N, C-alpha and C positions, 0 to 999 in steps of 0.2 A: 502627472510624470511625463507629459509626454511636451509639455512648456520647457521641460528642463531635459530632454533628454542632448542636446545640443554641447550640453554643457557637463552633460553625465559621459556623454561618449571623447569630448575633449580630454577629461582631467584621468578614466581609464586608457587612453591612449599615453598621457604622462606617468601615470601609474603605477601599471601593470609594470613595463617594461624596467622601469627601477626598482624594483622589489626582484626582475628577476635577478639584474644585474649583479643586485646587494646581497640579496636571499640563495644564488646559488653560487654566484663567483664563478667571472670569466675575467679572462687573459684577456691583457693590453690593448689589443686591432678589438676583437667585439667589444671593449669596451669606450672605443673610435666611435666607430659603425651607432655603438646606443648615439653616445650623445649628437649624434649625425642624424637622428631620428627623431629625437629631442625636438633638437631647432628645427624641425619640418615641419613638426606637427601641428603647432598655431601658421602655421601657414599654409597649410594642405586648408586647415580647417575657414583660415582667411581670403581665401583663395575661391570655397566654397562658399560661403558669405555673399562676397565678390558677385560672382555669376547667379547666384538667384539674383543680390538687389538688382540686377541687370533685366534680368526674366521678370519683374516685378516693375520695372517701368514699363515696360513692351504690355506689360495687362493690363498698363493702368493703375497701378497701384503706388502711390507713390512712396506717403505716411509708412507702408511694409516697405519701402524700398530706401528709406532713409535709415529706418531699424537696421535692414542686414547691412548694411554701407557702416553704420554706427561698433554693430558687431563686429564688421572688419577690422573696424580701424582699432579694437582691442586686440585680439587676437593677432594682428602684426607686432600690435607691441610689445606684447609677450614677447614676442621672438625679438624685435629690436633690443630689449633690455639682457637677452638671455642673450641675444652674440654679442653685448654692446659696444662693435667695431663703431655703428650710427648712431648710441643711445646719446639720449639729451637730455637729463631729468628735468630742468625747466622745461621744456619743450612736451614730454609727458605726464606731467605734472598738469599744466593747461590742458593738452587735450582731457585727462582724467576731471578734471571739474568742469569744460564745457560736455561733456557726453552726462553728467549727472546731471545739471540745471537740467539740462532737456528732457532730461528721464524725469527731471521728477515734472514738469513745467508740459509735455504734449502726449507722454506717453508711462504714463505710469498706469493707465488702465491699459496698455499694447499688450499684445501674448509675447510679445517680447524682452517683458519687461524683465521679468525673472533671467532668464541667459545674459542681457546685459547685465545685472546691478553684480549676478554672480562671477563676469569680464572684472567688476570696473573692484571690483572685491581682491580679483588674484590682482590686478595689476598695482592697486594703493600696497600689498602685501610686498609685490616685488619691486614697484619704485623705490622703499624703505629699507630691502636686501642689502647690505654690499655687496659691491660686482663680487670683489675674494670670494665672499660668502658661495656665492652663486661657481665660479673659479672651483672651486675646491669641489662643488657639488656636482661638479661635469669628470669630478677625475676621483671619481669610489678605488675605492680599495687604497688612497695614497694619505699620507698622512705626512701632520707639518711638524714644524720643529717641533722635537723637545727629546728627554734626556733616554737614550735609547740604550735597546736591552741586546745582547747578543739570541735571545732567541725570539727576536724580529726577523733572524735572517734565517729566510725560512727554505730557500732556493736549494734543496737538497741534492737536484738533482746536476745543482755543477757541476763540466766535466773540470771540476780545479786539479787533478790525480797529475791533466796531461801539461802541468801549466809549468814544469821543473824549469824555465828558466822566470817564473814568475815571483816574487819577493812579499806578494799579497799572500798573507793571510787570511784580512776577509774584504771585504768590498760590499759599501751601500747605494744601492743603486738610488739616483738622485741627480733631479734638472729643477729644472724652473719651468715655470707653463706665463703663457704671459699673451697679455691684450693692446693694443692701440686703441684708443678715439682720434675716428677722422674726421670728429665733427668738434662742436666748445661744451666740454663735460670737465666735469669735476670729483675724481680722478681724473689725471689728462690721459691714465693708463694704467692697470691692475699687473701687478706680478705677484708669485708668486712663490713658496719652494718647500717642492713636497720629496716624500720619502718610499718608496715602493719595496714594502716589506719583500713581496716571495720572489721578485726580483733579484735580492741581495743576498749573499751566501755566505758563507764562515769553514773555515777547514774545522774538520772534528775535530783534530788535538787541540785544539787551538779558542775553542767554543767558551775554557775558562779564564780563559788567560785577562788581566783587567787591563794590558797593557794594551791590546788588541780592541778591545771595546772604548778604549778613550781614544785611543789612534782615527779610532770611525766616528765618536762622536765629533773630534775635534773636526774632520771633516765636515760634517754637517753643518757645525756650529759656522765654519766661512762660508757654505751655501746661505744660510740665513741670514750672514754680516751682511754679503753682499744684496740679498734680496732688500733690505733695508736700505744701503744706499743708493739702490737704486729706484727704489719707490718713493725714497724721498726728492731725489736729483728730476724724476719726474715729475713729479706735484710740484714744483719749483718751471715746469715747463706749461703752465695752462697758459695756451694757443697760441703756441706753435706746431711747426707744419709738424706735419705725421713725420717728413724723413727726419728732424730735427730729435724727434722721440726716439726715432729708431737710431739714430747714432747713437746715442746716450746708453741706451741697453745695449748696443752692439759692445760698445768701449768697457761697464763693467763687464759683459759675457767676458768680455776675452784675459779684463783685468783678475778679475775670477778664479778661471783654468792657471792662467800661469803662477796666481795662491799655491791652488789645488795639489800642482806640482812643485812649486817650493818647499812647499811642508812636507810630501815623502819622497822628497831628493835632498835635501839641506834639513831639514830640520827633524828631530826624532825630542821623544821626549824628555832624553836628560836634558835639551837646553835651555835652562828652565829663565835666564834670565828673557831673550828672545821670546822664546815659547807662551812665555808666561804674558810677559808685556801685548800681545800681539792676543793670549786667551782672555787676558781680562777685558782690552778693550773689542769683542768680540761681545763678553755676557755682557758689560755694561751697555750697548747698545741693543738688544735684544731685552735688556730687561728693562 
């Protein structure tokens, strides 16, 4: 069991906080703090292995130092994949192949073999995990685009009673999350659209009103529609500079906000001709 201890400690530091956040439920600030912690874990374990390799060099245990340095690379590779900003699929793929060949040829009987193999399996699994899925993982308790129900508007403590000037019968809390890659990777950026039921609210007397649900559903449709447009545009920007990717993102974010405002102020569910054209276009793009 001792030869697996670093891997067991590492997995425990990843899994236990996730289960706590998932099962107990935490607010958004705590989730963001937890996300930072999950990113720091592989870095901390990698830093320990790096220091260990330096100590082993001074002790003239050169092969042990090589194995510790390989573990450092594999821990840091996990962080790079999860963080995405400096992630490159081909680079990490070649690193995994190199380390696998090294283990097979030189370190199959070494006491670090089990940990390195475990880290290779983790890195290989992450390598083929979609980056958008990892971004969703870091936003637990959020939901992808779907057909909503008013039962999902869970914020019963919202102070809507004091909003006498508000014309909203319900508000769905939704937003984009994104990461832009700073090196040559495909996709060069990832964007997701998410809704947060815990922060969404509905006026109780309107909870059974079908029009209220349709209105909020269309807001979520607009969000998802522009997410697809953003992702499609960024996918065509392979090799572009970071500032170019940011400008594409900023442009569509501005257009999406204007469309949401236009829908609230200029369209109603009775504006059949224009509204149905917009809805059909969005449904077609989403589906």
